[in-house]
Structures are given as C-alpha cells and as structure tokens.
Z-matrix of the N, CA and C atoms (Angstrom, degrees):
N
C 1 1.437
C 2 1.519 1 108.06
N 3 1.313 2 115.91 1 135.30
C 4 1.465 3 121.33 2 178.19
C 5 1.520 4 107.98 3 -115.00
N 6 1.320 5 115.91 4 132.81
C 7 1.458 6 121.12 5 173.19
C 8 1.523 7 107.24 6 -128.14
N 9 1.314 8 116.59 7 128.59
C 10 1.451 9 118.90 8 172.72
C 11 1.519 10 108.78 9 -149.15
N 12 1.294 11 114.44 10 152.55
C 13 1.454 12 119.47 11 -177.66
C 14 1.526 13 108.01 12 -148.32
N 15 1.316 14 115.40 13 139.74
C 16 1.452 15 120.86 14 171.66
C 17 1.520 16 106.78 15 -127.34
N 18 1.283 17 117.61 16 120.60
C 19 1.463 18 122.35 17 176.59
C 20 1.515 19 107.87 18 -113.46
N 21 1.268 20 116.93 19 104.99
C 22 1.449 21 120.31 20 -179.71
C 23 1.514 22 109.32 21 -149.06
N 24 1.314 23 115.61 22 -158.98
C 25 1.456 24 119.20 23 -179.75
C 26 1.523 25 110.99 24 -71.78
N 27 1.297 26 116.27 25 -20.09
C 28 1.462 27 120.78 26 179.85
C 29 1.526 28 109.37 27 -95.34
N 30 1.293 29 117.19 28 -173.92
C 31 1.462 30 121.77 29 176.88
C 32 1.518 31 110.03 30 -64.45
N 33 1.310 32 116.12 31 157.87
C 34 1.454 33 118.76 32 171.74
C 35 1.524 34 108.49 33 -114.09
N 36 1.303 35 115.75 34 147.46
C 37 1.460 36 122.76 35 -178.59
C 38 1.516 37 109.32 36 -113.54
N 39 1.308 38 116.11 37 135.55
C 40 1.461 39 120.45 38 174.07
C 41 1.518 40 107.68 39 -130.28
N 42 1.289 41 116.46 40 127.71
C 43 1.464 42 120.95 41 170.32
C 44 1.513 43 106.60 42 -125.54
N 45 1.286 44 115.94 43 122.92
C 46 1.452 45 120.59 44 -179.68
C 47 1.522 46 106.44 45 -135.23
N 48 1.302 47 116.33 46 90.24
C 49 1.458 48 119.81 47 -177.83
C 50 1.505 49 111.06 48 -162.10
N 51 1.315 50 115.92 49 174.64
C 52 1.463 51 119.27 50 -178.23
C 53 1.516 52 111.80 51 -69.71
N 54 1.299 53 115.40 52 148.78
C 55 1.456 54 121.11 53 174.37
C 56 1.514 55 108.30 54 -106.76
N 57 1.318 56 115.72 55 174.70
C 58 1.454 57 120.21 56 176.68
C 59 1.521 58 109.56 57 -63.66
N 60 1.328 59 115.28 58 159.72
C 61 1.467 60 121.20 59 176.30
C 62 1.519 61 109.71 60 -57.46
N 63 1.305 62 116.88 61 -41.40
C 64 1.462 63 121.28 62 175.05
C 65 1.517 64 106.73 63 -152.93
N 66 1.288 65 117.13 64 167.20
C 67 1.455 66 120.08 65 178.65
C 68 1.511 67 111.17 66 123.66
N 69 1.318 68 115.22 67 -148.02
C 70 1.453 69 121.15 68 -175.20
C 71 1.519 70 110.76 69 -113.31
N 72 1.305 71 115.65 70 150.46
C 73 1.458 72 122.05 71 171.40
C 74 1.514 73 106.87 72 -124.34
N 75 1.311 74 116.05 73 143.03
C 76 1.457 75 120.59 74 -176.78
C 77 1.523 76 108.99 75 -121.05
N 78 1.310 77 116.40 76 133.58
C 79 1.460 78 122.25 77 177.76
C 80 1.522 79 107.33 78 -116.32
N 81 1.330 80 116.04 79 128.15
C 82 1.463 81 120.19 80 178.02
C 83 1.525 82 108.88 81 -120.47
N 84 1.326 83 115.37 82 155.47
C 85 1.463 84 120.63 83 179.05
C 86 1.525 85 108.86 84 -141.77
N 87 1.318 86 115.48 85 154.81
C 88 1.464 87 121.08 86 177.17
C 89 1.524 88 111.49 87 -88.77
N 90 1.322 89 117.75 88 -8.12
C 91 1.458 90 122.79 89 -176.98
C 92 1.527 91 109.49 90 -94.01
N 93 1.318 92 118.14 91 130.71
C 94 1.470 93 119.51 92 173.63
C 95 1.532 94 109.85 93 -64.06
N 96 1.293 95 116.76 94 140.94
C 97 1.463 96 121.54 95 -178.84
C 98 1.526 97 110.33 96 -80.71
N 99 1.324 98 116.27 97 147.49
C 100 1.463 99 120.46 98 172.53
C 101 1.519 100 109.40 99 -136.61
N 102 1.318 101 117.49 100 178.31
C 103 1.460 102 121.61 101 -172.73
C 104 1.520 103 113.48 102 -70.66
N 105 1.320 104 119.67 103 -12.71
C 106 1.458 105 122.04 104 179.69
C 107 1.536 106 112.97 105 -91.33
N 108 1.311 107 116.25 106 -6.85
C 109 1.470 108 119.63 107 178.55
C 110 1.519 109 110.27 108 -68.16
N 111 1.309 110 115.64 109 143.33
C 112 1.460 111 121.41 110 177.50
C 113 1.523 112 108.38 111 -125.01
N 114 1.318 113 114.99 112 144.41
C 115 1.460 114 120.91 113 178.52
C 116 1.515 115 108.70 114 -126.09
N 117 1.298 116 115.51 115 138.23
C 118 1.458 117 120.38 116 178.46
C 119 1.525 118 108.08 117 -135.49
N 120 1.329 119 115.95 118 131.91
C 121 1.457 120 121.43 119 179.01
C 122 1.518 121 108.96 120 -124.09
N 123 1.292 122 115.45 121 137.87
C 124 1.458 123 121.13 122 173.71
C 125 1.519 124 107.47 123 -123.47
N 126 1.306 125 115.99 124 126.26
C 127 1.458 126 121.09 125 -178.94
C 128 1.517 127 108.06 126 -119.03
N 129 1.305 128 115.81 127 128.19
C 130 1.463 129 119.83 128 177.25
C 131 1.520 130 108.92 129 -111.97
N 132 1.305 131 115.88 130 147.24
C 133 1.455 132 121.12 131 -179.50
C 134 1.516 133 112.15 132 -79.36
N 135 1.309 134 114.53 133 176.10
C 136 1.457 135 120.49 134 177.95
C 137 1.518 136 110.77 135 -66.69
N 138 1.302 137 115.52 136 150.56
C 139 1.453 138 121.07 137 176.43
C 140 1.516 139 108.68 138 -116.55
N 141 1.308 140 115.83 139 148.06
C 142 1.454 141 120.78 140 177.70
C 143 1.512 142 108.39 141 -118.99
N 144 1.313 143 116.28 142 127.47
C 145 1.458 144 121.84 143 -178.73
C 146 1.524 145 109.46 144 -113.89
N 147 1.341 146 116.81 145 119.71
C 148 1.465 147 120.74 146 178.42
C 149 1.525 148 111.76 147 -60.56
N 150 1.332 149 117.17 148 -41.10
C 151 1.471 150 119.33 149 -178.07
C 152 1.525 151 111.03 150 -66.26
N 153 1.326 152 117.12 151 -40.24
C 154 1.464 153 119.72 152 176.67
C 155 1.524 154 109.90 153 -66.70
N 156 1.325 155 117.10 154 -39.08
C 157 1.465 156 120.78 155 179.65
C 158 1.525 157 111.06 156 -63.15
N 159 1.327 158 117.51 157 -36.89
C 160 1.480 159 120.45 158 176.93
C 161 1.526 160 110.37 159 -60.34
N 162 1.322 161 116.17 160 -43.66
C 163 1.465 162 120.24 161 178.21
C 164 1.522 163 111.80 162 -68.03
N 165 1.331 164 116.40 163 -31.92
C 166 1.463 165 120.78 164 -177.52
C 167 1.520 166 113.41 165 -78.50
N 168 1.335 167 118.56 166 -9.76
C 169 1.466 168 120.08 167 178.70
C 170 1.525 169 111.24 168 -57.90
N 171 1.330 170 117.39 169 -31.23
C 172 1.465 171 120.73 170 178.83
C 173 1.523 172 112.49 171 -66.94
N 174 1.337 173 117.37 172 -17.43
C 175 1.465 174 121.31 173 -178.99
C 176 1.522 175 113.16 174 -86.09
N 177 1.323 176 118.76 175 -4.46
C 178 1.466 177 121.57 176 179.68
C 179 1.525 178 108.91 177 -71.02
N 180 1.332 179 115.83 178 134.97
C 181 1.458 180 120.21 179 175.51
C 182 1.520 181 110.00 180 -154.99
N 183 1.331 182 115.86 181 173.60
C 184 1.462 183 122.73 182 179.83
C 185 1.523 184 107.97 183 -107.82
N 186 1.320 185 116.06 184 138.21
C 187 1.453 186 120.81 185 178.07
C 188 1.523 187 109.13 186 -130.53
N 189 1.306 188 121.67 187 133.59
C 190 1.454 189 126.60 188 -6.13
C 191 1.521 190 110.75 189 -79.47
N 192 1.305 191 116.05 190 151.34
C 193 1.464 192 121.43 191 176.14
C 194 1.518 193 108.01 192 -139.42
N 195 1.295 194 117.58 193 108.81
C 196 1.464 195 126.51 194 9.56
C 197 1.526 196 111.41 195 -84.67
N 198 1.323 197 114.53 196 154.65
C 199 1.463 198 121.98 197 171.61
C 200 1.526 199 105.55 198 -81.15
N 201 1.322 200 117.15 199 121.81
C 202 1.463 201 120.64 200 -177.57
C 203 1.521 202 109.18 201 -113.32
N 204 1.325 203 117.27 202 89.92
C 205 1.467 204 126.01 203 174.87
C 206 1.526 205 115.08 204 57.01
N 207 1.316 206 118.80 205 -30.81
C 208 1.464 207 123.05 206 177.44
C 209 1.522 208 107.08 207 -162.70
N 210 1.331 209 116.89 208 161.83
C 211 1.467 210 118.77 209 176.19
C 212 1.516 211 110.88 210 -147.36
N 213 1.308 212 116.48 211 163.04
C 214 1.460 213 121.81 212 -173.67
C 215 1.522 214 113.96 213 -72.48
N 216 1.336 215 119.05 214 -11.85
C 217 1.467 216 120.98 215 177.35
C 218 1.524 217 111.98 216 -75.32
N 219 1.322 218 116.26 217 -17.69
C 220 1.461 219 120.21 218 -177.08
C 221 1.524 220 110.00 219 -76.73
N 222 1.335 221 117.16 220 140.76
C 223 1.467 222 119.57 221 -179.94
C 224 1.520 223 111.23 222 -66.05
N 225 1.331 224 115.57 223 145.27
C 226 1.463 225 120.82 224 178.02
C 227 1.522 226 109.82 225 -70.91
N 228 1.333 227 114.83 226 146.81
C 229 1.462 228 120.15 227 174.85
C 230 1.522 229 108.15 228 -89.15
N 231 1.312 230 115.99 229 119.61
C 232 1.458 231 120.84 230 177.82
C 233 1.517 232 107.31 231 -116.38
N 234 1.321 233 115.36 232 120.52
C 235 1.471 234 122.28 233 -179.31
C 236 1.525 235 112.11 234 58.26
N 237 1.307 236 115.98 235 34.05
C 238 1.456 237 120.76 236 176.53
C 239 1.516 238 108.37 237 -133.54
N 240 1.306 239 114.74 238 159.80
C 241 1.456 240 119.59 239 176.35
C 242 1.520 241 108.57 240 -117.84
N 243 1.311 242 116.27 241 162.99
C 244 1.455 243 119.56 242 177.29
C 245 1.510 244 112.24 243 104.64
N 246 1.274 245 115.27 244 -178.59
C 247 1.456 246 124.01 245 -173.39
C 248 1.525 247 112.91 246 -71.51
N 249 1.318 248 117.32 247 -38.77
C 250 1.457 249 120.04 248 -176.11
C 251 1.515 250 111.26 249 81.51
N 252 1.300 251 116.61 250 -172.92
C 253 1.459 252 123.24 251 -176.14
C 254 1.529 253 111.05 252 -74.36
N 255 1.333 254 116.39 253 138.39
C 256 1.464 255 122.60 254 169.79
C 257 1.520 256 106.43 255 -105.49
N 258 1.359 257 116.65 256 145.85
C 259 1.460 258 117.18 257 -173.03
C 260 1.528 259 111.52 258 -160.48
N 261 1.330 260 115.05 259 140.02
C 262 1.462 261 122.67 260 164.43
C 263 1.525 262 106.65 261 -127.30
N 264 1.313 263 116.51 262 158.09
C 265 1.463 264 121.28 263 179.92
C 266 1.525 265 110.16 264 -120.53
N 267 1.331 266 115.62 265 138.67
C 268 1.454 267 122.46 266 169.40
C 269 1.522 268 105.66 267 -93.63
N 270 1.333 269 117.56 268 127.34
C 271 1.467 270 120.43 269 -174.54
C 272 1.529 271 111.22 270 -121.88
N 273 1.330 272 114.37 271 160.73
C 274 1.473 273 124.23 272 -179.02
C 275 1.529 274 112.25 273 64.84
N 276 1.322 275 115.91 274 35.98
C 277 1.465 276 121.04 275 -179.91
C 278 1.525 277 111.29 276 -81.50
N 279 1.337 278 117.73 277 149.64
C 280 1.467 279 119.65 278 170.67
C 281 1.533 280 109.39 279 -69.83
N 282 1.330 281 118.67 280 163.91
C 283 1.466 282 120.73 281 -174.57
C 284 1.527 283 115.30 282 -57.17
N 285 1.319 284 118.53 283 -37.22
C 286 1.465 285 121.04 284 -178.75
C 287 1.521 286 109.06 285 -128.95
N 288 1.325 287 115.65 286 117.67
C 289 1.462 288 119.38 287 178.65
C 290 1.525 289 109.56 288 -161.41
N 291 1.323 290 114.60 289 166.78
C 292 1.460 291 121.15 290 176.05
C 293 1.524 292 107.61 291 -118.49
N 294 1.334 293 115.81 292 130.95
C 295 1.457 294 121.70 293 178.13
C 296 1.519 295 107.51 294 -106.34
N 297 1.323 296 116.56 295 122.96
C 298 1.465 297 121.84 296 175.71
C 299 1.520 298 107.44 297 -112.52
N 300 1.329 299 116.02 298 132.58
C 301 1.461 300 121.60 299 -178.23
C 302 1.523 301 108.08 300 -115.40
N 303 1.338 302 115.83 301 130.53
C 304 1.460 303 122.16 302 -176.31
C 305 1.524 304 110.65 303 -126.39
N 306 1.342 305 115.80 304 154.79
C 307 1.458 306 120.47 305 168.21
C 308 1.524 307 107.67 306 -75.32
N 309 1.323 308 116.76 307 171.40
C 310 1.469 309 120.54 308 178.16
C 311 1.527 310 111.80 309 -65.07
N 312 1.337 311 116.90 310 -23.00
C 313 1.465 312 119.84 311 178.35
C 314 1.530 313 112.23 312 -85.60
N 315 1.341 314 117.28 313 -0.73
C 316 1.459 315 121.13 314 175.90
C 317 1.515 316 115.30 315 94.62
N 318 1.329 317 117.63 316 7.12
C 319 1.466 318 120.61 317 179.31
C 320 1.531 319 109.37 318 -79.01
N 321 1.348 320 116.07 319 130.24
C 322 1.461 321 120.73 320 179.24
C 323 1.522 322 109.92 321 -68.61
N 324 1.316 323 116.38 322 125.43
C 325 1.462 324 122.51 323 -179.37
C 326 1.527 325 110.49 324 -97.35
N 327 1.341 326 116.35 325 -47.69
C 328 1.466 327 120.46 326 -175.08
C 329 1.529 328 109.23 327 -160.06
N 330 1.324 329 116.00 328 150.33
C 331 1.462 330 122.61 329 171.14
C 332 1.522 331 108.07 330 -123.78
N 333 1.312 332 115.74 331 134.98
C 334 1.462 333 121.87 332 -178.21
C 335 1.523 334 108.00 333 -126.53
N 336 1.322 335 116.80 334 128.12
C 337 1.468 336 122.00 335 174.60
C 338 1.524 337 107.94 336 -92.02
N 339 1.306 338 116.38 337 122.16
C 340 1.466 339 121.68 338 177.46
C 341 1.523 340 107.79 339 -106.16
N 342 1.322 341 116.54 340 117.56
C 343 1.459 342 122.65 341 179.91
C 344 1.517 343 106.57 342 -139.63
N 345 1.311 344 116.66 343 103.05
C 346 1.457 345 119.55 344 -174.42
C 347 1.518 346 110.16 345 -146.85
N 348 1.335 347 115.91 346 167.67
C 349 1.461 348 119.19 347 176.32
C 350 1.532 349 110.62 348 -65.26
N 351 1.316 350 115.67 349 169.42
C 352 1.461 351 121.49 350 -178.08
C 353 1.529 352 111.51 351 -57.95
N 354 1.323 353 117.79 352 -35.30
C 355 1.456 354 121.11 353 -174.92
C 356 1.519 355 113.72 354 -68.65
N 357 1.332 356 118.26 355 -23.42
C 358 1.456 357 120.56 356 -172.37
C 359 1.519 358 111.10 357 -110.35
N 360 1.318 359 116.60 358 99.30
C 361 1.452 360 121.01 359 178.84
C 362 1.511 361 111.73 360 -104.77
N 363 1.325 362 117.04 361 36.42
C 364 1.461 363 121.85 362 -173.98
C 365 1.523 364 109.24 363 -128.53
N 366 1.326 365 116.23 364 137.04
C 367 1.467 366 120.78 365 178.53
C 368 1.528 367 108.72 366 -138.76
N 369 1.343 368 117.34 367 119.83
C 370 1.469 369 119.86 368 178.31
C 371 1.527 370 111.59 369 -79.98
N 372 1.313 371 115.72 370 154.05
C 373 1.464 372 122.58 371 172.82
C 374 1.518 373 107.00 372 -130.09
N 375 1.328 374 116.32 373 129.10
C 376 1.465 375 121.68 374 -176.63
C 377 1.528 376 113.46 375 -81.49
N 378 1.306 377 117.42 376 9.73
C 379 1.458 378 123.66 377 176.82
C 380 1.526 379 112.41 378 60.51
N 381 1.333 380 114.15 379 38.09
C 382 1.464 381 120.79 380 175.34
C 383 1.523 382 108.71 381 -118.50
N 384 1.326 383 115.13 382 150.67
C 385 1.458 384 120.73 383 178.24
C 386 1.520 385 109.67 384 -76.05
N 387 1.319 386 116.23 385 173.38
C 388 1.470 387 120.37 386 176.83
C 389 1.520 388 111.30 387 -64.63
N 390 1.355 389 117.59 388 -17.18
C 391 1.467 390 122.17 389 176.60
C 392 1.521 391 112.36 390 -92.43
N 393 1.335 392 118.03 391 2.03
C 394 1.454 393 122.10 392 177.82
C 395 1.518 394 114.61 393 87.32
N 396 1.318 395 118.47 394 8.26
C 397 1.463 396 121.78 395 179.77
C 398 1.525 397 110.26 396 -90.89
N 399 1.338 398 116.49 397 150.11
C 400 1.459 399 119.69 398 176.25
C 401 1.522 400 109.73 399 -70.60
N 402 1.328 401 116.53 400 140.27
C 403 1.461 402 119.88 401 179.32
C 404 1.525 403 109.80 402 -75.60
N 405 1.315 404 115.50 403 155.67
C 406 1.461 405 120.17 404 178.26
C 407 1.525 406 109.63 405 -91.11
N 408 1.306 407 115.13 406 170.72
C 409 1.453 408 120.57 407 179.56
C 410 1.519 409 109.81 408 -72.52
N 411 1.320 410 117.60 409 146.14
C 412 1.457 411 121.87 410 179.77
C 413 1.515 412 111.41 411 154.65
N 414 1.319 413 115.89 412 -168.47
C 415 1.464 414 122.50 413 178.72
C 416 1.526 415 108.09 414 -102.86
N 417 1.325 416 115.96 415 135.70
C 418 1.460 417 122.50 416 -178.33
C 419 1.526 418 109.54 417 -123.38
N 420 1.320 419 114.94 418 150.04
C 421 1.465 420 122.73 419 176.38
C 422 1.530 421 107.70 420 -106.13
N 423 1.331 422 117.04 421 136.32
C 424 1.466 423 119.57 422 172.99
C 425 1.523 424 109.29 423 -118.74
N 426 1.322 425 114.21 424 147.21
C 427 1.463 426 122.27 425 178.64
C 428 1.522 427 106.95 426 -128.17
N 429 1.314 428 116.97 427 118.86
C 430 1.463 429 122.41 428 177.50
C 431 1.522 430 107.32 429 -104.02
N 432 1.327 431 116.05 430 121.52
C 433 1.465 432 122.01 431 179.19
C 434 1.522 433 108.32 432 -115.02
N 435 1.325 434 115.90 433 112.28
C 436 1.462 435 122.06 434 179.37
C 437 1.527 436 107.87 435 -110.58
N 438 1.346 437 118.05 436 103.40
C 439 1.467 438 121.13 437 -177.08
C 440 1.528 439 112.32 438 -54.34
N 441 1.328 440 115.41 439 131.08
C 442 1.453 441 121.09 440 179.09
C 443 1.517 442 114.25 441 80.31
N 444 1.330 443 117.15 442 -5.88
C 445 1.463 444 120.60 443 -177.67
C 446 1.525 445 110.76 444 -116.43
N 447 1.330 446 115.93 445 -55.46
C 448 1.459 447 119.08 446 -179.27
C 449 1.516 448 111.94 447 154.91
N 450 1.324 449 115.11 448 -165.55
C 451 1.458 450 122.10 449 -177.25
C 452 1.522 451 110.14 450 -133.05
N 453 1.323 452 115.20 451 155.69
C 454 1.465 453 121.70 452 175.71
C 455 1.521 454 107.32 453 -139.64
N 456 1.321 455 116.74 454 134.05
C 457 1.459 456 122.18 455 175.55
C 458 1.518 457 107.41 456 -120.06
N 459 1.324 458 115.79 457 133.36
C 460 1.460 459 121.13 458 179.26
C 461 1.513 460 109.99 459 -147.90
N 462 1.317 461 115.80 460 -175.59
C 463 1.463 462 119.96 461 178.87
C 464 1.517 463 109.42 462 -142.99
N 465 1.318 464 115.24 463 159.57
C 466 1.456 465 121.77 464 175.35
C 467 1.519 466 108.13 465 -150.20
N 468 1.333 467 115.65 466 163.69
C 469 1.461 468 120.72 467 -176.01
C 470 1.519 469 111.15 468 -121.85
N 471 1.323 470 114.70 469 146.35
C 472 1.463 471 122.68 470 173.00
C 473 1.521 472 105.08 471 -121.82
N 474 1.346 473 116.66 472 116.11
C 475 1.463 474 119.79 473 -177.31
C 476 1.519 475 110.81 474 -127.46
N 477 1.346 476 114.97 475 160.88
C 478 1.472 477 120.40 476 177.56
C 479 1.498 478 110.26 477 -81.82
C-alpha cells in the first residue's frame, strides 16, 4: 500500500491502494520540485498471520492434477535424450510445513520439508519415492502438517 500527500499551493495527490507483489511503483505530482522538498518513505515487511494461515489451508492443492505423463512445468530437454525430470508442485503452502505423500493403501511414499519465506508457498516434488525410485501411476494422498497452524489432507492423480 502506498500513501502520499502533498499539501501546498498546488493540487495534492493521494494514492492509498494495493501495490504489485513486487516491482516498481511510480509517484507523480503536478507541482514542480525544488530544493526544499522533502521525501520520506516507510517500508514494512510481510506479515504472517496464524489465523489467516489456518483458513488458507483449504487453498492448498497439487498442480497439475491430474498429472498426465508429462506437464508444462517440467524443463525442456535440450540436446539430451531420455525422459527428463517429472514434477508436480504443491501450492499455497504455509512457510513451514511437512508434506507426507501416501499410496491409497497408506504406504508412505515420500516426505518433504517445506521451509521458505512468506512469499513462496510452492514446493516441487520430483515424483520419486524416499528410496529414489520413480512412482507409479495411480491416486496418491498428501498430508500437510503445519505446526501451530493445522493440517490438510488431499489427493491427486498420476495417469498415463
């Protein structure tokens, strides 16, 4: 949010609204600047709210779902042969959580620790088991455990 005000002999401008997530902000004025003008900026960092995060647990999902043999998030193979990397992403995650992935029969496939800044709620999974083997096609259950916030259980599919 940007707030600025100029009260002088000329018009004053006020902008009070959201800014982009990142990037540039531009402030314009109708008053010519002179050497007596002063500018002051206050920047505050991101805030994390546990109560909001509890409500946001319902927004966690896997992309793409279903995973169909390949997806556009995977890097292109240039001058290489073979299958390349397989990948799905867990999105809208809280900053610190553990993702456990299970088969439909309840067998643990993989555990992923997600520890990132507030801005990054995304964690990729290379679709490999904890033993380093590629997972087979089927339906999988994921469990997201965010200490102090809550838990989310969901499912996703990997198909040919």
